[in-house]
Each structure stands twice: as C-alpha cells, then as structure tokens.
N, C-alpha and C positions, 0 to 999 in steps of 0.2 A: 739707754744713750747716757755717759758718764759727764759729770757737769762738774764744775771748778768755780772757786771766787776766789776773791783777792787775797784769802788767807790761806789760799791752797798750794802746796809744794808746786803744782803744776803752772801757778801762774808768774809769767815773768815777773811782775811788779813785786811779789813778795820777799825775794831773796836775791835779787841782783839778775842779770839777763843769764838766760837757761838756754840750753841747745837741747837737740834729742839726739840721742847716742842708743843703736842698736846694740841691745843684748849678743853678747858673742855666741851664746848658746842656744838661743832662738832665732827663728827666721820668720821673716818680715813676707808672709805669703798671702794673706787673706784679701788685703786690698782695702780695708777700713781705713787706713791712714791716706791713702792715695784720693780716696773720695772725699775727705776731711779737710784736707789740707788747703788753705784759703789762699796761700802763696804760691801754689803748684811747685814746690820744693820736693814732692817725691816723684819718681819716676819710676815706669815699669820696665823691669829688664828684660822680659821677655819669658815664654812660656815656661814655668817651672824654675826660671832664676830669680823671680821675687822683685824686691822693689830696692832703690836707693835712695838716701835724702842727700839732697843740694844744699849744704849750708850757705850757700852763697847767696840762696832766695828766702831760706828760712827765717821767719822773724822771733820764732821762740814761744809761739802761742800755748804750745803743749796740746793742743786737739789730737794729734796723732798718738800719741802718750797714753792720752784718756781713752780714746776709741778702740785701743788696740786689746782685743780679748785677751792674748797670749802672753801678755806683758814683754811686746818683744822689743818696745822702743822705752826707754827712761828718759827723764827730763836730769840733764847735769850741768853745775855753773858751766859759764864760758870761763876759757881759760885766757 
C-alpha cells in the first residue's frame, strides 16, 4: 500500500489544490481506485469499460493515484 505525507506531491496541501487526471495512454481497469476513494468520486462504467472520475465529488486527496499499480492516474494542479 502506498502512503504519502504532507511533503509528498500527492498531498493536496503541499502545493495547492490538485485533481486526479487519468493518463491518456493507460486504462483504469483494476478497481483499486474505486475501492479506496473516500468520496465515491469514481464510478464503474460497466464490464470492460473501466472507471470514470467525477471531479464534482473528488476532494483531491490523491489516494486513487497512490493506489494505482499501473500509474493510470496522476495528480495535477487544479486550473
């Protein structure tokens, strides 16, 4: 299990608000992100279709990115 601290780039308080961004060349498919999201911001799209992140519910905690074994989610600064 990955962890982060206040100095980690995954911590939303370290460098301002951040949001998850799925990497365009990778697919969200294993479900780790879905199971660790405390805000229920990740939705199953159906068999073989992966997952979607609803930024209206996401608080930017970074747990999804930390738990993604393939690096399909990265935290980026909010615009």
